[in-house]
Each structure stands twice: as C-alpha cells, then as structure tokens.
GUFI-188543 format. One record per residue: residue number from 1; residue in three letters; x, y, z of N, C-alpha, C, O in turn. Coordinates in nm, 3 decimals, padded with zeros to 5 digits, m for minus. Example, Ala and Ser with C-alpha at 12.3 -4.5 7.8 and 13.67 -1.06 7.14 Angstrom:
# residues 2
(1; ALA; (01.319; m00.569; 00.780); (01.230; m00.450; 00.780); (01.320; m00.330; 00.780); (01.424; m00.332; 00.846))
(2; SER; (01.285; m00.225; 00.708); (01.367; m00.106; 00.714); (01.290; 00.003; 00.787); (01.341; 00.114; 00.804))
//
This chain:
# residues 177
(1; UNK; (m09.422; 09.366; m01.416); (m09.309; 09.255; m01.355); (m09.261; 09.122; m01.433); (m09.153; 09.067; m01.456))
(2; UNK; (m09.432; 09.092; m01.470); (m09.380; 08.980; m01.589); (m09.320; 08.996; m01.745); (m09.240; 08.933; m01.815))
(3; UNK; (m09.404; 09.117; m01.759); (m09.325; 09.213; m01.900); (m09.157; 09.227; m01.905); (m09.082; 09.225; m02.003))
(4; UNK; (m09.126; 09.244; m01.748); (m08.998; 09.259; m01.816); (m08.942; 09.113; m01.763); (m08.834; 09.073; m01.807))
(5; UNK; (m08.980; 09.071; m01.713); (m08.919; 08.877; m01.684); (m08.902; 08.877; m01.835); (m08.794; 08.904; m01.887))
(6; UNK; (m09.017; 08.845; m01.909); (m09.028; 08.755; m02.060); (m08.911; 08.876; m02.131); (m08.825; 08.815; m02.196))
(7; UNK; (m08.889; 09.027; m02.134); (m08.818; 09.115; m02.208); (m08.679; 09.084; m02.161); (m08.584; 09.131; m02.223))
(8; UNK; (m08.657; 08.987; m02.028); (m08.523; 08.956; m02.028); (m08.478; 08.866; m02.102); (m08.371; 08.853; m02.161))
(9; UNK; (m08.607; 08.779; m02.090); (m08.548; 08.644; m02.179); (m08.536; 08.653; m02.271); (m08.455; 08.587; m02.337))
(10; UNK; (m08.627; 08.758; m02.326); (m08.578; 08.753; m02.470); (m08.432; 08.835; m02.546); (m08.367; 08.856; m02.648))
(11; UNK; (m08.446; 08.851; m02.436); (m08.292; 08.955; m02.455); (m08.200; 08.908; m02.404); (m08.094; 08.967; m02.425))
(12; UNK; (m08.196; 08.787; m02.317); (m08.108; 08.672; m02.294); (m08.066; 08.579; m02.405); (m07.954; 08.541; m02.440))
(13; UNK; (m08.196; 08.552; m02.454); (m08.203; 08.411; m02.595); (m08.154; 08.513; m02.722); (m08.082; 08.448; m02.799))
(14; UNK; (m08.171; 08.652; m02.766); (m08.140; 08.730; m02.879); (m07.942; 08.722; m02.846); (m07.868; 08.682; m02.937))
(15; UNK; (m07.897; 08.754; m02.742); (m07.791; 08.775; m02.718); (m07.705; 08.647; m02.736); (m07.596; 08.642; m02.794))
(16; UNK; (m07.799; 08.497; m02.653); (m07.718; 08.385; m02.730); (m07.691; 08.326; m02.872); (m07.607; 08.257; m02.930))
(17; UNK; (m07.797; 08.386; m02.893); (m07.828; 08.342; m03.043); (m07.692; 08.425; m03.120); (m07.634; 08.362; m03.208))
(18; UNK; (m07.653; 08.540; m03.092); (m07.574; 08.611; m03.158); (m07.445; 08.558; m03.151); (m07.366; 08.538; m03.243))
(19; UNK; (m07.429; 08.529; m02.982); (m07.338; 08.442; m02.943); (m07.256; 08.379; m03.025); (m07.141; 08.406; m03.059))
(20; UNK; (m07.346; 08.268; m03.060); (m07.379; 08.106; m03.147); (m07.303; 08.167; m03.266); (m07.192; 08.140; m03.313))
(21; UNK; (m07.431; 08.288; m03.310); (m07.360; 08.318; m03.466); (m07.230; 08.376; m03.498); (m07.181; 08.365; m03.610))
(22; UNK; (m07.153; 08.460; m03.367); (m07.053; 08.526; m03.382); (m06.937; 08.415; m03.406); (m06.866; 08.395; m03.504))
(23; UNK; (m06.945; 08.336; m03.258); (m06.891; 08.194; m03.262); (m06.852; 08.110; m03.347); (m06.745; 08.049; m03.346))
(24; UNK; (m06.972; 08.102; m03.457); (m07.006; 07.999; m03.592); (m06.933; 08.081; m03.680); (m06.877; 08.013; m03.767))
(25; UNK; (m06.911; 08.208; m03.690); (m06.887; 08.271; m03.825); (m06.730; 08.284; m03.850); (m06.663; 08.355; m03.775))
(26; UNK; (m06.673; 08.215; m03.952); (m06.558; 08.183; m03.978); (m06.508; 08.074; m03.937); (m06.389; 08.044; m03.952))
(27; UNK; (m06.610; 07.991; m03.872); (m06.539; 07.806; m03.848); (m06.671; 07.764; m03.940); (m06.790; 07.793; m03.931))
(28; UNK; (m06.587; 07.676; m04.041); (m06.629; 07.590; m04.126); (m06.639; 07.425; m04.102); (m06.578; 07.378; m04.006))
(29; UNK; (m06.694; 07.362; m04.165); (m06.713; 07.193; m04.134); (m06.666; 07.199; m04.306); (m06.674; 07.283; m04.396))
(30; UNK; (m06.605; 07.040; m04.290); (m06.561; 06.942; m04.402); (m06.560; 06.841; m04.425); (m06.462; 06.787; m04.373))
(31; UNK; (m06.636; 06.755; m04.498); (m06.622; 06.622; m04.509); (m06.547; 06.554; m04.563); (m06.566; 06.549; m04.685))
(32; UNK; (m06.458; 06.492; m04.523); (m06.346; 06.422; m04.617); (m06.332; 06.253; m04.607); (m06.385; 06.176; m04.527))
(33; UNK; (m06.266; 06.232; m04.689); (m06.197; 06.111; m04.697); (m06.051; 06.045; m04.781); (m06.018; 05.937; m04.831))
(34; UNK; (m05.967; 06.234; m04.754); (m05.863; 06.215; m04.784); (m05.774; 06.316; m04.701); (m05.718; 06.418; m04.740))
(35; UNK; (m05.776; 06.246; m04.545); (m05.666; 06.253; m04.464); (m05.580; 06.214; m04.402); (m05.582; 06.091; m04.394))
(36; UNK; (m05.474; 06.276; m04.333); (m05.376; 06.188; m04.264); (m05.347; 06.312; m04.101); (m05.330; 06.429; m04.069))
(37; UNK; (m05.358; 06.192; m04.058); (m05.364; 06.249; m03.893); (m05.192; 06.221; m03.851); (m05.130; 06.127; m03.901))
(38; UNK; (m05.137; 06.306; m03.765); (m05.000; 06.289; m03.759); (m04.993; 06.327; m03.583); (m05.104; 06.335; m03.532))
(39; UNK; (m04.938; 06.337; m03.540); (m04.856; 06.307; m03.383); (m04.719; 06.308; m03.398); (m04.656; 06.210; m03.439))
(40; UNK; (m04.663; 06.432; m03.361); (m04.511; 06.369; m03.369); (m04.457; 06.368; m03.241); (m04.438; 06.482; m03.198))
(41; UNK; (m04.429; 06.287; m03.172); (m04.365; 06.304; m03.007); (m04.230; 06.355; m02.974); (m04.145; 06.355; m03.063))
(42; UNK; (m04.203; 06.399; m02.855); (m04.083; 06.412; m02.850); (m04.000; 06.438; m02.694); (m04.040; 06.511; m02.604))
(43; UNK; (m03.891; 06.366; m02.695); (m03.860; 06.422; m02.556); (m03.727; 06.480; m02.543); (m03.624; 06.412; m02.546))
(44; UNK; (m03.729; 06.611; m02.528); (m03.616; 06.711; m02.466); (m03.519; 06.689; m02.335); (m03.586; 06.660; m02.236))
(45; UNK; (m03.390; 06.696; m02.314); (m03.350; 06.712; m02.202); (m03.312; 06.889; m02.138); (m03.220; 06.971; m02.150))
(46; UNK; (m03.396; 06.884; m02.094); (m03.364; 07.050; m02.013); (m03.359; 07.057; m01.882); (m03.433; 07.010; m01.796))
(47; UNK; (m03.213; 07.153; m01.872); (m03.157; 07.249; m01.742); (m03.262; 07.373; m01.703); (m03.331; 07.428; m01.788))
(48; UNK; (m03.264; 07.406; m01.569); (m03.258; 07.531; m01.518); (m03.105; 07.614; m01.458); (m03.049; 07.583; m01.352))
(49; UNK; (m03.070; 07.694; m01.528); (m02.935; 07.796; m01.497); (m03.009; 07.898; m01.407); (m03.117; 07.932; m01.455))
(50; UNK; (m02.976; 07.953; m01.289); (m02.972; 08.027; m01.231); (m02.854; 08.113; m01.192); (m02.738; 08.074; m01.196))
(51; UNK; (m02.898; 08.246; m01.151); (m02.793; 08.334; m01.062); (m02.777; 08.210; m00.918); (m02.864; 08.145; m00.859))
(52; UNK; (m02.644; 08.217; m00.902); (m02.568; 08.165; m00.744); (m02.634; 08.242; m00.637); (m02.620; 08.365; m00.638))
(53; UNK; (m02.707; 08.183; m00.541); (m02.721; 08.268; m00.441); (m02.883; 08.256; m00.433); (m02.944; 08.263; m00.327))
(54; UNK; (m02.935; 08.239; m00.541); (m03.091; 08.239; m00.562); (m03.190; 08.128; m00.454); (m03.206; 08.006; m00.457))
(55; UNK; (m03.233; 08.214; m00.381); (m03.353; 08.114; m00.322); (m03.513; 08.179; m00.324); (m03.540; 08.289; m00.373))
(56; UNK; (m03.604; 08.093; m00.264); (m03.711; 08.101; m00.296); (m03.749; 08.227; m00.261); (m03.790; 08.301; m00.350))
(57; UNK; (m03.744; 08.267; m00.147); (m03.787; 08.418; m00.099); (m03.683; 08.493; m00.149); (m03.649; 08.575; m00.064))
(58; UNK; (m03.606; 08.500; m00.269); (m03.501; 08.574; m00.316); (m03.507; 08.528; m00.464); (m03.401; 08.501; m00.521))
(59; UNK; (m03.653; 08.515; m00.543); (m03.594; 08.451; m00.688); (m03.595; 08.555; m00.795); (m03.666; 08.655; m00.809))
(60; UNK; (m03.471; 08.493; m00.887); (m03.426; 08.606; m00.989); (m03.466; 08.485; m01.106); (m03.495; 08.365; m01.108))
(61; UNK; (m03.446; 08.597; m01.200); (m03.482; 08.517; m01.353); (m03.364; 08.418; m01.373); (m03.243; 08.432; m01.358))
(62; UNK; (m03.447; 08.306; m01.415); (m03.346; 08.187; m01.443); (m03.359; 08.162; m01.610); (m03.444; 08.225; m01.674))
(63; UNK; (m03.269; 08.067; m01.671); (m03.283; 08.072; m01.811); (m03.270; 07.908; m01.792); (m03.220; 07.860; m01.690))
(64; UNK; (m03.329; 07.814; m01.918); (m03.373; 07.706; m01.952); (m03.255; 07.667; m02.104); (m03.259; 07.710; m02.219))
(65; UNK; (m03.169; 07.579; m02.044); (m03.137; 07.535; m02.150); (m03.140; 07.389; m02.234); (m03.123; 07.284; m02.172))
(66; UNK; (m03.158; 07.391; m02.353); (m03.209; 07.245; m02.398); (m03.095; 07.153; m02.428); (m02.990; 07.200; m02.472))
(67; UNK; (m03.108; 07.040; m02.411); (m03.015; 06.953; m02.422); (m03.084; 06.862; m02.556); (m03.185; 06.887; m02.622))
(68; UNK; (m02.984; 06.741; m02.565); (m03.014; 06.620; m02.693); (m03.187; 06.589; m02.679); (m03.255; 06.575; m02.578))
(69; UNK; (m03.225; 06.585; m02.814); (m03.385; 06.584; m02.810); (m03.420; 06.462; m02.919); (m03.347; 06.453; m03.017))
(70; UNK; (m03.514; 06.384; m02.905); (m03.588; 06.282; m02.970); (m03.737; 06.262; m03.045); (m03.844; 06.257; m02.983))
(71; UNK; (m03.726; 06.255; m03.148); (m03.858; 06.263; m03.210); (m03.877; 06.143; m03.274); (m03.798; 06.059; m03.317))
(72; UNK; (m04.068; 06.155; m03.273); (m04.087; 06.043; m03.350); (m04.251; 06.054; m03.390); (m04.346; 06.081; m03.316))
(73; UNK; (m04.251; 06.025; m03.531); (m04.378; 06.073; m03.626); (m04.453; 05.969; m03.607); (m04.400; 05.858; m03.609))
(74; UNK; (m04.592; 05.983; m03.586); (m04.683; 05.887; m03.535); (m04.784; 05.931; m03.655); (m04.848; 06.036; m03.651))
(75; UNK; (m04.789; 05.848; m03.749); (m04.916; 05.895; m03.852); (m05.027; 05.785; m03.841); (m05.010; 05.668; m03.807))
(76; UNK; (m05.131; 05.838; m03.872); (m05.232; 05.741; m03.872); (m05.264; 05.629; m03.751); (m05.343; 05.535; m03.761))
(77; UNK; (m05.186; 05.662; m03.636); (m05.226; 05.595; m03.519); (m05.038; 05.473; m03.542); (m04.993; 05.410; m03.447))
(78; UNK; (m04.967; 05.474; m03.687); (m04.845; 05.415; m03.661); (m04.736; 05.470; m03.646); (m04.748; 05.587; m03.682))
(79; UNK; (m04.595; 05.440; m03.599); (m04.508; 05.491; m03.636); (m04.472; 05.496; m03.733); (m04.496; 05.394; m03.798))
(80; UNK; (m04.410; 05.589; m03.796); (m04.331; 05.607; m03.945); (m04.178; 05.501; m03.961); (m04.157; 05.409; m04.041))
(81; UNK; (m04.129; 05.532; m03.900); (m04.042; 05.445; m03.832); (m04.036; 05.320; m03.718); (m04.121; 05.317; m03.630))
(82; UNK; (m03.925; 05.214; m03.726); (m03.940; 05.117; m03.676); (m03.908; 05.203; m03.487); (m03.812; 05.274; m03.456))
(83; UNK; (m04.026; 05.160; m03.395); (m04.016; 05.236; m03.272); (m03.911; 05.203; m03.187); (m03.893; 05.081; m03.175))
(84; UNK; (m03.829; 05.282; m03.120); (m03.735; 05.227; m03.032); (m03.758; 05.264; m02.914); (m03.660; 05.295; m02.847))
(85; UNK; (m03.911; 05.273; m02.843); (m03.918; 05.351; m02.771); (m04.060; 05.314; m02.733); (m04.079; 05.207; m02.790))
(86; UNK; (m04.174; 05.346; m02.664); (m04.294; 05.263; m02.614); (m04.387; 05.306; m02.708); (m04.356; 05.353; m02.817))
(87; UNK; (m04.507; 05.291; m02.665); (m04.662; 05.295; m02.697); (m04.731; 05.332; m02.543); (m04.724; 05.265; m02.440))
(88; UNK; (m04.790; 05.443; m02.562); (m04.883; 05.522; m02.426); (m04.978; 05.430; m02.431); (m04.989; 05.339; m02.514))
(89; UNK; (m05.068; 05.463; m02.312); (m05.182; 05.402; m02.280); (m05.304; 05.527; m02.412); (m05.416; 05.479; m02.429))
(90; UNK; (m05.289; 05.605; m02.455); (m05.332; 05.636; m02.581); (m05.350; 05.632; m02.686); (m05.407; 05.709; m02.763))
(91; UNK; (m05.261; 05.465; m02.706); (m05.212; 05.452; m02.850); (m05.080; 05.553; m02.959); (m05.059; 05.558; m03.080))
(92; UNK; (m05.007; 05.629; m02.822); (m04.935; 05.720; m02.904); (m04.782; 05.652; m02.889); (m04.736; 05.616; m02.781))
(93; UNK; (m04.704; 05.641; m03.025); (m04.533; 05.581; m03.000); (m04.505; 05.719; m02.920); (m04.557; 05.830; m02.911))
(94; UNK; (m04.376; 05.640; m02.859); (m04.297; 05.765; m02.814); (m04.159; 05.750; m02.869); (m04.153; 05.640; m02.925))
(95; UNK; (m04.056; 05.808; m02.874); (m03.904; 05.785; m02.943); (m03.832; 05.741; m02.760); (m03.859; 05.753; m02.640))
(96; UNK; (m03.720; 05.682; m02.861); (m03.602; 05.630; m02.738); (m03.594; 05.707; m02.648); (m03.662; 05.802; m02.685))
(97; UNK; (m03.536; 05.738; m02.511); (m03.490; 05.891; m02.454); (m03.367; 05.891; m02.469); (m03.279; 05.811; m02.439))
(98; UNK; (m03.366; 06.035; m02.543); (m03.233; 06.061; m02.594); (m03.105; 06.068; m02.455); (m03.149; 06.079; m02.340))
(99; UNK; (m02.982; 06.063; m02.473); (m02.893; 06.050; m02.399); (m02.891; 06.166; m02.293); (m02.908; 06.283; m02.328))
(100; UNK; (m02.870; 06.128; m02.151); (m02.876; 06.218; m02.079); (m02.784; 06.356; m02.051); (m02.680; 06.326; m01.994))
(101; UNK; (m02.795; 06.485; m02.075); (m02.631; 06.549; m02.072); (m02.553; 06.518; m01.969); (m02.597; 06.513; m01.855))
(102; UNK; (m02.408; 06.491; m02.005); (m02.332; 06.498; m01.878); (m02.284; 06.643; m01.804); (m02.315; 06.758; m01.833))
(103; UNK; (m02.214; 06.601; m01.719); (m02.209; 06.702; m01.643); (m02.078; 06.775; m01.736); (m02.113; 06.893; m01.742))
(104; UNK; (m01.984; 06.766; m01.788); (m01.923; 06.835; m01.897); (m02.015; 06.918; m01.981); (m01.969; 07.015; m02.043))
(105; UNK; (m02.096; 06.898; m01.985); (m02.228; 06.952; m02.140); (m02.270; 07.059; m01.994); (m02.232; 07.176; m01.994))
(106; UNK; (m02.349; 07.003; m01.880); (m02.372; 07.116; m01.828); (m02.313; 07.246; m01.779); (m02.377; 07.352; m01.768))
(107; UNK; (m02.199; 07.230; m01.754); (m02.073; 07.287; m01.696); (m02.045; 07.391; m01.814); (m02.035; 07.511; m01.791))
(108; UNK; (m02.033; 07.337; m01.941); (m01.998; 07.423; m02.021); (m02.139; 07.505; m02.067); (m02.126; 07.579; m02.164))
(109; UNK; (m02.223; 07.500; m02.027); (m02.289; 07.617; m02.033); (m02.316; 07.684; m01.949); (m02.410; 07.759; m01.978))
(110; UNK; (m02.271; 07.697; m01.835); (m02.285; 07.775; m01.717); (m02.219; 07.945; m01.773); (m02.142; 07.955; m01.868))
(111; UNK; (m02.251; 08.022; m01.720); (m02.248; 08.195; m01.697); (m02.174; 08.188; m01.629); (m02.149; 08.078; m01.581))
(112; UNK; (m02.109; 08.292; m01.595); (m02.026; 08.349; m01.442); (m02.111; 08.350; m01.354); (m02.207; 08.414; m01.397))
(113; UNK; (m02.132; 08.308; m01.232); (m02.202; 08.359; m01.152); (m02.355; 08.213; m01.115); (m02.420; 08.200; m01.011))
(114; UNK; (m02.362; 08.160; m01.200); (m02.444; 08.073; m01.243); (m02.435; 07.945; m01.169); (m02.320; 07.906; m01.152))
(115; UNK; (m02.548; 07.856; m01.111); (m02.552; 07.716; m01.090); (m02.674; 07.659; m01.167); (m02.746; 07.747; m01.215))
(116; UNK; (m02.704; 07.560; m01.182); (m02.765; 07.473; m01.256); (m02.871; 07.335; m01.203); (m02.816; 07.249; m01.134))
(117; UNK; (m03.026; 07.317; m01.236); (m03.017; 07.260; m01.140); (m03.031; 07.096; m01.211); (m03.010; 07.097; m01.333))
(118; UNK; (m03.058; 06.981; m01.162); (m03.057; 06.877; m01.253); (m03.139; 06.850; m01.369); (m03.257; 06.885; m01.376))
(119; UNK; (m03.078; 06.788; m01.460); (m03.171; 06.793; m01.586); (m03.288; 06.727; m01.569); (m03.301; 06.655; m01.470))
(120; UNK; (m03.396; 06.741; m01.668); (m03.557; 06.708; m01.647); (m03.552; 06.657; m01.792); (m03.458; 06.687; m01.866))
(121; UNK; (m03.655; 06.580; m01.830); (m03.703; 06.504; m01.952); (m03.822; 06.574; m01.947); (m03.911; 06.587; m01.862))
(122; UNK; (m03.799; 06.622; m02.073); (m03.944; 06.721; m02.136); (m04.055; 06.662; m02.229); (m04.015; 06.663; m02.345))
(123; UNK; (m04.169; 06.616; m02.217); (m04.232; 06.526; m02.328); (m04.354; 06.625; m02.344); (m04.436; 06.676; m02.268))
(124; UNK; (m04.321; 06.628; m02.513); (m04.443; 06.661; m02.612); (m04.512; 06.639; m02.717); (m04.465; 06.558; m02.796))
(125; UNK; (m04.624; 06.694; m02.744); (m04.642; 06.639; m02.866); (m04.768; 06.747; m02.910); (m04.854; 06.804; m02.842))
(126; UNK; (m04.726; 06.746; m03.109); (m04.755; 06.782; m03.154); (m04.874; 06.754; m03.242); (m04.841; 06.705; m03.349))
(127; UNK; (m04.975; 06.768; m03.229); (m05.097; 06.725; m03.372); (m05.156; 06.798; m03.462); (m05.219; 06.904; m03.451))
(128; UNK; (m05.110; 06.682; m03.629); (m05.193; 06.813; m03.704); (m05.257; 06.691; m03.765); (m05.239; 06.573; m03.732))
(129; UNK; (m05.360; 06.755; m03.894); (m05.421; 06.715; m03.951); (m05.416; 06.753; m04.088); (m05.448; 06.869; m04.117))
(130; UNK; (m05.374; 06.657; m04.193); (m05.345; 06.707; m04.356); (m05.503; 06.650; m04.401); (m05.544; 06.539; m04.366))
(131; UNK; (m05.572; 06.734; m04.472); (m05.684; 06.692; m04.567); (m05.722; 06.737; m04.673); (m05.624; 06.805; m04.703))
(132; UNK; (m05.805; 06.752; m04.768); (m05.850; 06.795; m04.888); (m05.945; 06.864; m04.899); (m06.054; 06.817; m04.931))
(133; UNK; (m05.918; 07.031; m04.869); (m05.983; 07.125; m04.853); (m06.063; 07.145; m04.996); (m05.976; 07.093; m05.066))
(134; UNK; (m06.138; 07.173; m05.065); (m06.191; 07.254; m05.165); (m06.077; 07.188; m05.272); (m06.064; 07.266; m05.366))
(135; UNK; (m06.015; 07.100; m05.282); (m05.926; 07.075; m05.421); (m05.753; 07.093; m05.332); (m05.657; 07.057; m05.400))
(136; UNK; (m05.730; 07.133; m05.222); (m05.636; 07.176; m05.195); (m05.605; 07.128; m05.062); (m05.689; 07.138; m04.972))
(137; UNK; (m05.494; 07.078; m05.043); (m05.411; 07.000; m04.941); (m05.422; 07.122; m04.840); (m05.380; 07.232; m04.876))
(138; UNK; (m05.497; 07.097; m04.673); (m05.458; 07.189; m04.562); (m05.404; 07.121; m04.475); (m05.460; 07.016; m04.446))
(139; UNK; (m05.294; 07.153; m04.413); (m05.285; 07.074; m04.262); (m05.282; 07.229; m04.181); (m05.242; 07.342; m04.209))
(140; UNK; (m05.345; 07.168; m04.070); (m05.411; 07.253; m03.980); (m05.357; 07.126; m03.825); (m05.352; 07.004; m03.812))
(141; UNK; (m05.320; 07.272; m03.717); (m05.294; 07.183; m03.579); (m05.439; 07.189; m03.523); (m05.531; 07.270; m03.530))
(142; UNK; (m05.415; 07.046; m03.455); (m05.521; 06.973; m03.359); (m05.490; 06.946; m03.224); (m05.406; 06.995; m03.148))
(143; UNK; (m05.580; 06.855; m03.210); (m05.565; 06.804; m03.063); (m05.558; 06.668; m03.059); (m05.562; 06.598; m03.160))
(144; UNK; (m05.548; 06.622; m02.937); (m05.530; 06.480; m02.910); (m05.687; 06.393; m02.920); (m05.699; 06.271; m02.905))
(145; UNK; (m05.741; 06.441; m02.934); (m05.899; 06.385; m02.930); (m05.954; 06.383; m03.074); (m06.015; 06.283; m03.111))
(146; UNK; (m05.934; 06.500; m03.169); (m05.938; 06.516; m03.285); (m05.851; 06.378; m03.413); (m05.894; 06.318; m03.512))
(147; UNK; (m05.707; 06.379; m03.334); (m05.634; 06.278; m03.397); (m05.685; 06.151; m03.340); (m05.647; 06.074; m03.428))
(148; UNK; (m05.738; 06.087; m03.264); (m05.776; 05.948; m03.222); (m05.929; 05.941; m03.287); (m05.997; 05.838; m03.279))
(149; UNK; (m05.971; 06.053; m03.347); (m06.105; 06.030; m03.420); (m06.059; 05.976; m03.545); (m06.119; 05.885; m03.602))
(150; UNK; (m05.972; 06.022; m03.582); (m05.891; 06.061; m03.719); (m05.813; 05.915; m03.791); (m05.799; 05.878; m03.907))
(151; UNK; (m05.758; 05.837; m03.615); (m05.709; 05.718; m03.652); (m05.825; 05.610; m03.678); (m05.836; 05.542; m03.780))
(152; UNK; (m05.924; 05.606; m03.550); (m06.049; 05.559; m03.569); (m06.107; 05.554; m03.736); (m06.133; 05.445; m03.787))
(153; UNK; (m06.124; 05.696; m03.821); (m06.170; 05.692; m03.898); (m06.096; 05.619; m04.026); (m06.175; 05.568; m04.107))
(154; UNK; (m05.985; 05.608; m04.049); (m05.875; 05.591; m04.081); (m05.851; 05.425; m04.129); (m05.827; 05.370; m04.237))
(155; UNK; (m05.872; 05.379; m03.990); (m05.869; 05.242; m03.920); (m05.988; 05.188; m03.994); (m05.971; 05.102; m04.080))
(156; UNK; (m06.123; 05.239; m03.961); (m06.217; 05.185; m04.038); (m06.284; 05.162; m04.186); (m06.371; 05.091; m04.238))
(157; UNK; (m06.166; 05.292; m04.231); (m06.166; 05.351; m04.397); (m06.300; 05.406; m04.348); (m06.400; 05.336; m04.360))
(158; UNK; (m06.304; 05.501; m04.304); (m06.430; 05.621; m04.329); (m06.401; 05.728; m04.351); (m06.282; 05.747; m04.377))
(159; UNK; (m06.486; 05.837; m04.352); (m06.459; 05.980; m04.393); (m06.466; 06.034; m04.263); (m06.502; 05.971; m04.163))
(160; UNK; (m06.432; 06.149; m04.268); (m06.461; 06.246; m04.107); (m06.499; 06.365; m04.137); (m06.488; 06.422; m04.246))
(161; UNK; (m06.536; 06.394; m04.057); (m06.629; 06.544; m04.095); (m06.607; 06.620; m03.967); (m06.650; 06.600; m03.853))
(162; UNK; (m06.513; 06.734; m04.027); (m06.458; 06.796; m03.939); (m06.510; 06.952; m03.881); (m06.571; 07.026; m03.958))
(163; UNK; (m06.489; 06.983; m03.777); (m06.530; 07.111; m03.738); (m06.427; 07.204; m03.735); (m06.332; 07.172; m03.664))
(164; UNK; (m06.419; 07.334; m03.805); (m06.270; 07.379; m03.782); (m06.283; 07.536; m03.697); (m06.387; 07.590; m03.659))
(165; UNK; (m06.156; 07.581; m03.685); (m06.166; 07.681; m03.579); (m06.173; 07.782; m03.627); (m06.177; 07.778; m03.749))
(166; UNK; (m06.178; 07.946; m03.552); (m06.185; 08.045; m03.636); (m06.108; 08.050; m03.715); (m06.001; 07.990; m03.708))
(167; UNK; (m06.154; 08.148; m03.840); (m06.044; 08.149; m03.965); (m05.987; 08.028; m04.026); (m05.906; 08.040; m04.118))
(168; UNK; (m06.019; 07.924; m03.986); (m06.053; 07.793; m04.033); (m05.889; 07.773; m04.009); (m05.826; 07.739; m04.109))
(169; UNK; (m05.822; 07.791; m03.895); (m05.729; 07.770; m03.872); (m05.682; 07.645; m03.781); (m05.564; 07.634; m03.747))
(170; UNK; (m05.730; 07.598; m03.761); (m05.746; 07.456; m03.668); (m05.834; 07.364; m03.682); (m05.945; 07.386; m03.731))
(171; UNK; (m05.794; 07.243; m03.638); (m05.958; 07.196; m03.649); (m05.983; 07.100; m03.494); (m05.917; 07.008; m03.448))
(172; UNK; (m06.103; 07.168; m03.444); (m06.125; 07.162; m03.300); (m06.229; 07.003; m03.307); (m06.258; 06.979; m03.190))
(173; UNK; (m06.267; 06.935; m03.364); (m06.390; 06.836; m03.341); (m06.365; 06.783; m03.473); (m06.348; 06.845; m03.579))
(174; UNK; (m06.365; 06.637; m03.445); (m06.381; 06.517; m03.542); (m06.453; 06.439; m03.526); (m06.450; 06.390; m03.413))
(175; UNK; (m06.576; 06.371; m03.646); (m06.635; 06.299; m03.608); (m06.657; 06.219; m03.737); (m06.703; 06.258; m03.844))
(176; UNK; (m06.606; 06.078; m03.696); (m06.634; 05.932; m03.801); (m06.787; 05.935; m03.866); (m06.897; 05.927; m03.810))
(177; UNK; (m06.750; 05.948; m04.007); (m06.915; 05.999; m04.109); (m06.943; 05.838; m04.123); (m07.042; 05.797; m04.184))
//
C-alpha cells in the first residue's frame, strides 16, 4: 500500500513537472527599458433590433447595430490628446460620450417587421505593450494589470521584466525590475 502511494505521488509530481514544462514551452521572458504601454478606451452606442412579436418565452435571433463611437488613446498612463472625458479609479482616461442616436437614425436601420430596443452605451478597453525584443519592436496585446505595471515602471524610469504568453503572442505578466 505504501509503495502504491509513493508511486502515485511520484507520478503526480512527474505529471505536474511535465505540465509546467509544457505550459512554459513557447513562453518567453524579456527585460526591457524601451517600452510603451497603450490603453485605447472606447464608448460606442449600440441598439438591438429584433423581429416584432418576440418575447422572452419565444426568443428569436436579433442583431446589434453600432452607432456613434469615441475613442481615446492612453500612452504610459497619460491621454495623448487633451481629454474631454474623465479618468476612472484605475487611472484610465475615457473620451467624451458620443452623441446618442436619434429616433430618425434608429428608425433608418429598421428592417421589415423589426423593432429596436433603447440604445445602450458600450465601454471597452484594448491594452497593448510595445517593447524592444531582440533589436526589433514588438507590439502585443495585454491586460489591465500589465498596463498598470508598465505605467509604474515608466513613471519610475525603471525597466520591465515581461512574461510572454504561448508562442510569445501576448504579454501575460510584468514586473518592475
């Protein structure tokens, strides 16, 4: 019984080690002091159009129409133009709200037998990090945590240690070095 338990523990340890090796394969690390963190914030008005007579107990596919949109680029924690919107609690600047679609604009996109719902504003953020990787500039998608670490490193004039995702296709982690 004890030898079976030890064999099981050894196999689990081996499997865990192999899993880590597989997870790390294709994931690189980069230390750089040449980087730019970018967050593009966007507001977009959207309205849902559904066939008339649809109820929750009889759903049918609807469609979403997009209307006016406004975006603002944040570079290293600062807006690239004078912001007309506000800064949120995470230090991200947002653009001004675009004009809400008018009834005429909403009705102009109606198809036969459809009705539209009240338009709603959609908020989105896209994060990227541009950095020097082996003498070439690389721009990869990232997340809010990496963006914040990059802003902190930029403000302190410190390099970043980056952990890249599978096939070096994204930045998954950043540490101020």
